[in-house]
C-alpha positions as CSV (number, residue, x, y, z in Angstrom):
1,M,16.8,9.8,26.3
2,R,19.3,12.7,25.7
3,C,20.0,14.1,22.3
4,R,23.7,13.6,23.0
5,D,23.0,9.8,23.1
6,L,20.7,9.8,20.0
7,P,22.5,11.5,17.2
8,I,20.0,13.8,15.4
9,Q,20.6,14.3,11.7
10,T,17.8,16.7,10.7
11,Q,17.9,18.3,7.2
12,R,17.1,21.9,6.2
13,E,15.7,21.0,2.8
14,F,13.5,18.2,1.3
15,P,15.5,15.5,-0.5
16,N,15.4,15.9,-4.3
17,N,14.4,12.2,-4.6
18,A,11.4,12.5,-2.2
19,R,8.7,10.4,-3.9
20,T,6.1,11.5,-1.3
21,Q,5.6,14.2,1.3
22,G,5.8,11.7,4.1
23,F,9.1,10.3,2.9
24,G,10.5,13.8,2.6
25,W,9.5,14.7,6.2
26,L,11.1,11.4,7.5
27,V,14.3,12.4,5.9
28,R,14.2,15.9,7.2
29,A,13.3,14.7,10.7
30,G,16.3,12.4,10.7
31,C,14.4,9.1,10.7
32,L,15.6,8.0,7.3
33,T,18.5,8.7,4.9
34,R,17.8,9.9,1.4
35,E,18.6,6.2,0.4
36,N,15.7,5.0,2.6
37,Q,18.0,3.6,5.3
38,L,16.9,3.8,8.9
39,L,18.7,6.3,11.2
40,P,18.7,6.0,15.1
41,L,15.6,8.1,15.5
42,G,13.7,6.0,12.9
43,E,14.8,2.9,14.8
44,Q,13.4,4.4,18.0
45,V,10.0,4.8,16.3
46,L,10.0,1.3,15.0
47,N,11.0,-0.1,18.4
48,W,8.2,1.8,20.0
49,L,5.7,0.4,17.5
50,R,7.1,-3.2,17.8
51,A,6.6,-3.0,21.6
52,R,2.9,-2.2,21.1
53,S,2.1,-4.6,18.3
54,S,0.7,-7.5,20.2
55,D,-2.3,-7.6,17.8
56,T,-3.5,-5.9,14.7
57,S,-5.8,-3.6,16.7
58,F,-2.8,-1.5,17.6
59,L,-2.9,-0.1,14.0
60,L,-6.3,1.4,14.8
61,R,-4.8,3.5,17.5
62,L,-2.4,5.2,15.1
63,S,-5.1,7.4,13.5
64,L,-4.4,6.2,10.0
65,P,-6.9,5.9,7.1
66,L,-6.8,2.1,6.7
67,L,-8.5,-0.4,4.4
68,S,-8.4,-4.0,5.4
69,N,-9.7,-7.6,5.0
70,P,-9.1,-10.6,7.3
71,D,-5.7,-11.2,5.8
72,E,-4.1,-7.8,5.1
73,T,-4.3,-4.2,6.2
74,Y,-3.5,-1.4,3.6
75,F,-2.7,2.3,3.7
76,P,-3.8,4.0,0.4
77,L,-0.9,5.7,-1.2
78,S,-0.4,6.7,-4.9
79,T,3.1,5.3,-4.9
80,G,2.3,2.2,-2.9
81,S,3.7,-1.2,-3.9
82,A,0.4,-3.0,-4.0
83,E,-2.7,-2.5,-6.3
84,I,-6.0,-3.0,-4.5
85,V,-9.7,-2.8,-5.2
86,N,-12.1,-1.4,-2.7
87,C,-15.9,-1.0,-2.5
88,P,-16.8,2.4,-1.1
89,A,-20.3,1.1,-0.4
90,C,-19.6,-2.0,1.8
91,N,-15.8,-1.6,2.2
92,F,-14.8,-4.9,0.5
93,T,-11.1,-4.7,0.0
94,A,-8.6,-7.1,-1.7
95,R,-5.5,-7.2,-3.7
96,R,-6.4,-6.7,-7.3
97,D,-4.5,-9.8,-8.6
98,I,-6.6,-12.1,-6.5
99,A,-9.8,-10.1,-5.9
100,P,-13.1,-11.8,-7.0
101,F,-15.8,-9.7,-8.6
102,K,-19.3,-10.2,-10.0
103,K,-19.3,-11.0,-13.7
104,T,-22.1,-10.4,-16.1
105,P,-22.6,-12.3,-19.4
106,F,-23.1,-9.9,-22.3
107,S,-25.8,-11.9,-24.0
108,Q,-27.9,-15.1,-24.0
109,E,-27.9,-15.6,-27.8
110,A,-28.1,-19.1,-29.3
111,P,-24.9,-20.7,-30.5
112,L,-24.2,-20.2,-34.2
113,P,-22.2,-22.4,-36.6
114,L,-18.4,-22.1,-36.7
115,E,-17.1,-20.0,-39.6
116,K,-13.5,-19.6,-40.7
117,V,-12.8,-16.0,-41.9
118,L,-9.7,-14.3,-43.3
119,T,-8.3,-11.7,-40.8
120,P,-5.0,-10.4,-42.2
121,E,-2.7,-8.6,-39.9
122,C,-4.9,-9.1,-36.8
123,P,-2.7,-10.8,-34.3
124,T,-4.0,-8.7,-31.4
125,I,-7.5,-8.3,-29.8
126,E,-7.6,-4.6,-30.7
127,A,-6.7,-5.2,-34.3
128,L,-9.2,-8.1,-34.6
129,A,-12.1,-6.2,-33.0
130,N,-11.5,-3.2,-35.3
131,F,-11.2,-5.4,-38.4
132,L,-14.5,-7.2,-37.7
133,N,-16.2,-4.2,-36.2
134,L,-17.0,-6.1,-33.0
135,P,-16.7,-5.1,-29.3
136,K,-13.7,-6.8,-27.6
137,E,-16.1,-8.7,-25.3
138,K,-17.2,-10.7,-28.4
139,T,-13.6,-12.1,-28.8
140,A,-11.6,-14.8,-27.0
141,K,-8.1,-14.0,-25.8
142,A,-5.6,-16.8,-25.9
143,L,-2.6,-17.0,-23.6
144,M,-0.1,-19.9,-23.5
145,F,2.1,-21.2,-20.7
146,T,4.1,-24.2,-19.7
147,R,3.6,-25.6,-16.2
148,V,6.9,-25.7,-14.3
149,A,6.1,-28.9,-12.3
150,D,5.6,-31.2,-15.2
151,G,6.2,-29.3,-18.4
152,R,2.6,-29.5,-19.6
153,F,1.4,-27.0,-22.1
154,V,-1.4,-24.8,-20.6
155,F,-3.8,-23.0,-22.9
156,V,-5.7,-20.2,-21.2
157,V,-8.9,-18.5,-22.6
158,V,-10.3,-15.3,-21.2
159,R,-12.8,-12.9,-22.8
160,G,-11.1,-10.3,-25.0
161,D,-12.1,-7.3,-22.9
162,M,-10.5,-8.8,-19.8
163,T,-7.0,-9.2,-18.4
164,L,-5.6,-12.5,-17.1
165,S,-4.4,-12.6,-13.5
166,E,-1.4,-14.8,-13.4
167,A,-1.8,-15.0,-9.6
168,K,-5.2,-16.5,-10.0
169,L,-3.9,-18.9,-12.7
170,R,-1.2,-20.1,-10.4
171,Q,-3.8,-20.8,-7.7
172,V,-5.6,-23.1,-10.2
173,V,-2.8,-24.9,-12.0
174,G,0.4,-24.2,-10.1
175,E,3.5,-22.3,-11.1
176,V,3.8,-21.5,-14.8
177,R,6.1,-19.7,-17.3
178,L,5.4,-18.3,-20.7
179,A,5.5,-21.0,-23.4
180,T,8.3,-20.7,-25.9
181,S,7.7,-20.3,-29.6
182,E,8.8,-23.9,-30.1
183,E,6.3,-25.2,-27.5
184,V,3.5,-23.2,-29.0
185,A,4.2,-24.6,-32.5
186,K,4.5,-28.1,-31.1
187,S,1.0,-27.8,-29.5
188,G,-0.6,-27.0,-32.9
189,A,-1.4,-23.5,-32.0
190,A,-0.4,-20.4,-34.0
191,A,0.9,-17.4,-32.1
192,G,-1.4,-14.4,-32.7
193,Y,-4.1,-16.7,-34.2
194,A,-4.4,-19.3,-31.5
195,S,-7.5,-21.0,-30.0
196,P,-8.1,-24.3,-28.1
197,V,-10.2,-25.6,-31.0
198,G,-8.6,-28.8,-32.3
199,L,-5.8,-29.0,-29.8
200,T,-5.3,-32.4,-28.3
201,D,-2.4,-32.3,-26.0
202,A,-3.0,-29.2,-23.9
203,L,-4.4,-28.4,-20.5
204,I,-7.3,-26.1,-21.5
205,V,-8.2,-23.6,-18.7
206,V,-10.9,-21.0,-19.2
207,D,-12.2,-18.1,-17.2
208,D,-15.6,-18.9,-15.8
209,L,-17.2,-16.2,-17.9
210,V,-16.2,-17.9,-21.1
211,P,-18.7,-20.7,-21.0
212,Q,-21.4,-18.1,-20.5
213,S,-20.2,-16.1,-23.5
214,P,-21.6,-17.6,-26.7
215,N,-20.2,-17.1,-30.3
216,L,-16.8,-15.6,-29.5
217,V,-14.3,-14.9,-32.2
218,A,-11.2,-17.0,-31.6
219,G,-8.0,-17.9,-33.6
220,A,-8.1,-20.6,-36.2
221,N,-4.6,-21.8,-35.4
222,E,-3.6,-20.6,-38.8
223,A,-1.8,-17.3,-39.5
224,G,-4.2,-14.8,-40.9
225,Y,-7.5,-16.6,-40.0
226,H,-10.0,-16.6,-37.2
227,L,-13.1,-18.6,-36.3
228,L,-16.4,-16.9,-35.8
229,H,-18.9,-18.2,-33.3
230,T,-16.7,-20.4,-31.1
231,N,-18.6,-21.9,-28.1
232,C,-16.9,-23.4,-25.1
233,G,-18.3,-26.9,-24.4
234,R,-19.3,-27.4,-28.1
235,D,-16.1,-26.6,-30.0
236,Y,-13.6,-27.5,-27.2
237,T,-13.9,-28.8,-23.7
238,P,-11.9,-27.2,-20.9
239,E,-10.4,-29.2,-18.0
240,V,-10.7,-26.2,-15.7
241,A,-13.1,-23.3,-15.6
242,A,-12.3,-20.8,-12.8
243,D,-12.1,-17.1,-12.0
244,L,-8.9,-16.1,-13.9
245,V,-9.2,-12.4,-14.6
246,L,-8.3,-9.1,-12.9
247,A,-10.9,-6.9,-11.3
248,D,-10.9,-3.3,-12.6
249,A,-12.2,0.1,-11.7
250,G,-16.0,0.0,-12.1
251,T,-16.4,-3.8,-12.0
252,A,-19.1,-5.0,-9.6
253,C,-18.3,-5.7,-6.0
254,P,-18.6,-9.5,-5.1
255,Q,-20.4,-8.6,-1.9
256,C,-22.9,-5.8,-2.8
257,G,-22.6,-5.3,-6.6
258,N,-21.6,-1.7,-6.4
259,P,-18.7,-0.4,-8.6
260,L,-15.2,-1.1,-7.2
261,S,-12.5,1.5,-7.1
262,L,-8.9,0.8,-8.0
263,Q,-6.0,2.3,-6.2
264,R,-2.5,1.7,-5.0
265,A,-1.5,1.1,-1.4
266,E,1.2,0.0,1.0
267,I,0.6,-3.2,2.9
268,L,1.0,-2.5,6.6
269,A,0.2,-6.0,7.9
270,A,-0.2,-9.5,6.5
271,R,-2.1,-11.7,8.9
272,S,0.0,-11.3,12.2
273,E,3.1,-10.0,10.5
274,F,3.6,-6.2,10.6
275,H,5.6,-4.2,8.1
276,F,7.0,-1.6,10.4
277,K,8.9,0.5,7.9
278,E,5.7,0.9,5.8
279,I,3.8,1.8,9.0
280,L,6.4,4.5,9.6
281,L,5.8,5.9,6.2
282,A,2.1,5.8,6.6
283,L,2.4,7.8,9.9
284,A,4.5,10.4,8.2
285,E,2.1,10.7,5.2
286,T,-0.8,11.1,7.6
287,H,0.7,13.1,10.4
288,H,2.6,16.1,9.2
289,D,2.2,19.8,8.6
290,D,4.3,22.5,6.9
291,K,6.9,22.4,9.7
292,G,7.4,18.7,10.2
293,L,6.0,15.5,11.7
294,T,3.0,15.7,14.0
295,L,3.1,12.2,15.5
296,P,0.1,11.2,17.7
297,P,1.0,10.0,21.2
298,S,0.2,6.4,20.2
299,A,3.0,6.5,17.6
300,A,5.7,8.7,19.2
301,P,8.6,7.1,20.9
302,F,9.1,10.2,22.9
303,Q,6.0,11.9,24.3
304,V,7.9,15.1,25.3
305,Y,10.6,17.1,23.6
306,L,12.3,18.9,26.5
307,M,14.7,21.8,25.7
308,Q,16.3,24.6,27.6
309,V,17.3,28.0,26.5
310,P,20.5,29.3,28.2
311,G,19.9,32.3,30.6
312,K,22.1,35.1,31.8
313,E,20.9,35.1,35.4
314,L,19.4,31.7,36.1
315,D,20.7,28.1,35.5
316,T,18.1,26.9,33.1
317,R,20.0,23.7,32.4
318,A,19.8,22.6,36.1
319,K,16.1,23.2,36.2
320,A,15.7,21.3,32.9
321,E,17.6,18.4,34.4
322,E,15.1,18.3,37.4
323,I,12.2,18.3,35.0
324,Y,13.8,15.5,32.9
325,A,14.2,13.3,36.0
326,A,10.7,14.0,37.2
327,L,9.1,13.2,33.8
328,Q,11.0,9.9,33.6
329,A,10.0,9.0,37.1
330,A,6.4,9.5,36.1
331,G,6.8,7.0,33.2
332,I,6.7,9.7,30.5
333,T,9.2,9.2,27.6
334,V,11.3,12.2,27.0
335,L,13.8,13.4,24.4
336,F,16.0,15.9,26.3
337,D,17.7,18.3,23.9
338,D,20.8,19.0,25.9
339,R,22.9,20.0,22.9
340,D,24.9,23.2,22.9
341,E,22.9,24.6,20.0
342,R,21.1,27.9,19.3
343,A,17.5,28.1,20.5
344,G,16.4,28.4,16.9
345,V,18.0,25.1,15.9
346,K,16.3,23.4,18.8
347,F,12.9,24.8,18.0
348,N,13.2,23.8,14.4
349,D,14.3,20.3,15.3
350,A,11.4,19.9,17.7
351,D,8.9,20.8,15.0
352,L,10.6,18.4,12.5
353,I,10.7,15.5,14.9
354,G,7.1,16.0,16.0
355,C,6.9,14.8,19.6
356,P,3.4,15.4,20.9
357,V,4.4,18.0,23.5
358,R,7.4,20.4,23.7
359,V,8.5,21.8,27.0
360,T,10.8,24.8,26.9
361,V,12.8,25.8,30.0
362,G,13.8,29.5,29.6
363,E,14.9,32.2,31.9
364,R,12.0,34.5,31.4
365,G,9.5,31.9,32.4
366,L,11.5,30.5,35.3
367,K,11.6,34.0,36.9
368,E,7.8,33.5,37.3
369,G,8.1,29.9,38.3
370,K,6.9,28.7,34.9
371,V,7.9,26.8,31.8
372,E,6.5,26.9,28.3
373,V,4.4,23.9,27.2
374,K,3.4,23.7,23.6
375,P,1.3,20.8,22.1
376,R,2.8,20.1,18.7
377,R,-0.5,20.0,16.8
378,S,-2.3,23.0,18.2
379,G,0.7,25.2,18.1
380,E,-0.5,27.2,21.2
381,N,2.2,28.1,23.7
382,Q,1.2,28.0,27.4
383,L,3.1,29.2,30.4
384,V,2.6,26.6,33.1
385,L,3.6,26.7,36.7
386,L,6.4,24.3,37.5
387,E,4.2,22.4,39.9
388,N,1.5,21.9,37.2
389,I,3.8,20.6,34.4
390,M,2.9,16.9,35.0
391,E,-0.8,17.6,35.1
392,E,-0.6,19.7,31.9
393,I,1.4,17.0,30.0
394,I,-1.0,14.3,31.0
395,K,-3.9,16.5,30.0
396,Q,-2.4,16.7,26.5
397,G,-2.6,12.8,26.4
398,A,1.2,12.3,26.3
399,Q,1.5,10.0,29.3
400,H,2.5,6.5,28.2
401,G,1.5,7.2,24.7
402,K,-2.2,7.2,25.3
């Protein structure tokens, strides 16, 4: 393809809204606008990737640091849209909101009798734990919802040191919304001081660690009061006990028991569906240097950036046209910079766009029957005889994007 047919809109400076290095280089290379809209060159990259995405294994050929499970493939990125957990020991990886993990009961103490105590101004777990001088894992956290399908009041209990995953809750009971203050009052619960003890018309759902956690402090369903020593199964009976809480950094891997790490990531593939724009960003984040993109042959829509430098004695454009035709005939994709621009502009754009190999046709080289071949990553210029151009380009791994 000729540059005249593919408008190039490279930028001299990084955009002031660049949230990551990769995004900044995509804008500077003319793949994206500052508003994250695709430009023609970006569309070319995406089309190249789509044509090679017959199965998820194609992602492995892009030289990206990936994390995956049977359902999804992730690219770790601090600004990523998804939060995931990963085990460095066995490589277990999952979205945080649905990830299982190994849970450990904090004690095996015998159940103690219920005791109602005054707990003024303790509507939160933090305030309650501080007031009673107890660790948060000795408390029960109450969360109240209404099921959308039938309007049933759903009372959820998790241990006080853990965080409910609404995604896991939806998997168990269906779609829910937060209960209104009127619905909470109608159930007999008291906001800030609620527990399932004594409730009669509620779907009680508990995290599976709660039945293994004896003598938790829970609300008394009366403002200003809590119950000491509540025990699931004795003081209330849940209809459902399931994994309902979020995994966190340091929690135990469900496969090997080692600590999980918590990080953000972009989702590149979900089952057989690829997210090509996110793959483009992952490529830019991974493959760039201080001059621009350094796309690997497996991800570059053009394997060769061909440019000519006008001469005073020789017709460098005519020779560049010959080379362009020969490369195309050999099945090598080429971006031919046939613009009437200064050599410096062309060299700068070649570095920004990041094709694997740059071929420069200049008068000084042609006088010796040679052209300049420069692999983008190594940065080493080589003068190559005209008859050896194809061999050298293939040697650099550019043919057919291999």
